[in-house]
C-alpha positions as CSV (number, residue, x, y, z in Angstrom):
1,X,56.9,50.9,66.6
2,X,58.8,47.7,66.7
3,X,61.1,46.5,64.0
4,X,58.7,43.7,63.2
5,X,55.9,46.1,62.5
6,X,58.2,48.2,60.4
7,X,59.2,45.1,58.4
8,X,55.6,43.9,57.7
9,X,53.5,47.0,58.1
10,X,52.8,49.7,55.6
11,X,52.3,52.4,58.3
12,X,55.4,54.4,57.3
13,X,54.2,54.6,53.7
14,X,50.7,55.6,54.8
15,X,52.2,58.2,57.2
16,X,54.3,59.6,54.4
17,X,51.2,59.7,52.1
18,X,49.3,61.4,54.9
19,X,51.9,64.1,55.3
20,X,51.8,64.7,51.6
21,X,48.0,65.0,51.7
22,X,48.3,67.5,54.6
23,X,50.6,69.7,52.5
24,X,48.4,69.5,49.4
25,X,45.0,70.0,50.9
26,X,44.2,73.0,53.2
27,X,40.4,73.2,53.6
28,X,38.6,71.0,56.1
29,X,36.6,69.3,53.3
30,X,39.7,68.4,51.4
31,X,41.4,67.1,54.6
32,X,38.3,64.9,55.3
33,X,38.4,63.5,51.8
34,X,42.2,62.9,52.2
35,X,41.5,61.2,55.5
36,X,39.0,58.9,53.8
37,X,41.5,58.0,51.1
38,X,44.2,57.3,53.8
39,X,41.8,55.1,55.7
40,X,41.2,53.1,52.4
41,X,44.9,52.8,52.0
42,X,45.4,51.6,55.5
43,X,42.8,48.9,54.8
44,X,44.5,47.7,51.7
45,X,48.2,47.3,52.2
46,X,48.4,44.7,49.4
47,X,47.2,47.3,46.8
48,X,49.8,49.7,48.1
49,X,52.5,47.1,47.9
50,X,51.5,46.4,44.3
51,X,51.8,50.1,43.4
52,X,55.2,50.2,45.1
53,X,56.2,47.2,43.1
54,X,55.1,48.9,39.8
55,X,57.1,52.0,40.7
56,X,60.1,49.9,41.6
57,X,59.9,47.9,38.4
58,X,60.1,51.1,36.3
59,X,63.1,52.5,38.1
60,X,66.1,53.4,35.9
61,X,68.6,51.5,38.1
62,X,69.0,47.8,37.5
63,X,69.7,47.3,41.2
64,X,66.2,48.6,42.1
65,X,64.2,47.3,39.1
66,X,66.1,44.1,38.5
67,X,66.3,42.4,41.9
68,X,63.1,40.4,41.6
69,X,64.0,39.0,38.1
70,X,67.5,38.5,39.4
71,X,66.3,36.3,42.2
72,X,64.1,34.4,39.7
73,X,67.1,33.7,37.4
74,X,69.3,32.7,40.3
75,X,66.7,30.2,41.5
76,X,66.1,28.8,38.0
77,X,69.9,28.3,37.5
78,X,70.3,26.8,40.9
79,X,67.5,24.3,40.3
80,X,68.9,23.5,36.9
81,X,72.4,23.0,38.3
82,X,71.0,20.7,41.0
83,X,68.5,18.5,39.1
84,X,70.1,18.1,35.7
85,X,73.4,16.7,36.9
86,X,71.5,14.5,39.5
87,X,69.4,12.8,36.9
88,X,72.2,12.7,34.3
89,X,74.4,10.9,36.8
90,X,71.6,8.6,37.8
91,X,71.1,7.6,34.2
92,X,74.8,6.8,33.7
93,X,74.8,4.7,36.9
94,X,71.7,2.9,35.7
95,X,73.1,2.1,32.3
96,X,76.4,0.9,33.8
97,X,74.5,-1.4,36.2
98,X,72.4,-2.8,33.4
99,X,75.5,-3.3,31.2
100,X,77.4,-5.0,34.1
101,X,74.5,-7.4,34.7
102,X,74.8,-8.5,31.1
103,X,71.6,-6.7,30.1
104,X,69.7,-9.5,31.8
105,X,68.5,-7.8,35.1
106,X,67.3,-4.3,35.0
107,X,67.6,-2.7,38.4
108,X,65.4,0.2,39.5
109,X,66.4,3.6,38.2
110,X,68.5,5.1,41.1
111,X,67.2,8.7,40.8
112,X,64.4,10.0,42.9
113,X,62.2,12.7,41.4
114,X,60.2,13.2,44.6
115,X,61.4,16.7,45.4
116,X,61.3,17.8,41.8
117,X,57.7,16.5,41.5
118,X,56.8,18.4,44.6
119,X,58.1,21.6,43.0
120,X,56.5,21.0,39.7
121,X,53.1,20.1,41.2
122,X,53.3,23.2,43.4
123,X,53.9,25.3,40.3
124,X,51.1,23.6,38.4
125,X,48.9,24.1,41.3
126,X,49.6,27.8,41.3
127,X,49.0,27.8,37.5
128,X,45.6,26.1,38.1
129,X,44.6,28.8,40.6
130,X,45.6,31.5,38.0
131,X,43.5,29.7,35.4
132,X,40.5,29.6,37.7
133,X,40.9,33.3,38.4
134,X,41.0,34.0,34.7
135,X,37.9,31.8,34.1
136,X,36.0,33.7,36.7
137,X,37.0,37.0,35.2
138,X,38.9,38.2,38.3
139,X,41.9,39.4,36.3
140,X,42.2,42.0,33.6
């Protein structure tokens, strides 16, 4: 098995679950039922990953349970530290340019919100998808 399949595949988890099933079930009927369950698990790695995520989130260690929220907070702080000073400085430059012109000519605002708008629109797009899912009753 290559390192790429180990990285993206759920086969190790399925194999471990299969070994656990083998130890638990001894009759042929029980093993065939366990094999059917394993086949369903192989077909649905996203469900398995969600279960792993739930287990990970309830872990006692902050390093196991808190890495996803930690990344979220780091990303939010990074975005704030990038965009807030950028637009604050652009506002100061704009006011100084207007004041220097004698308040007669108002130049264009020097800040560009293109990348911020892309981010916000992507987030709103995801929120729209979630709203559609809720409206169709696909979520709990």
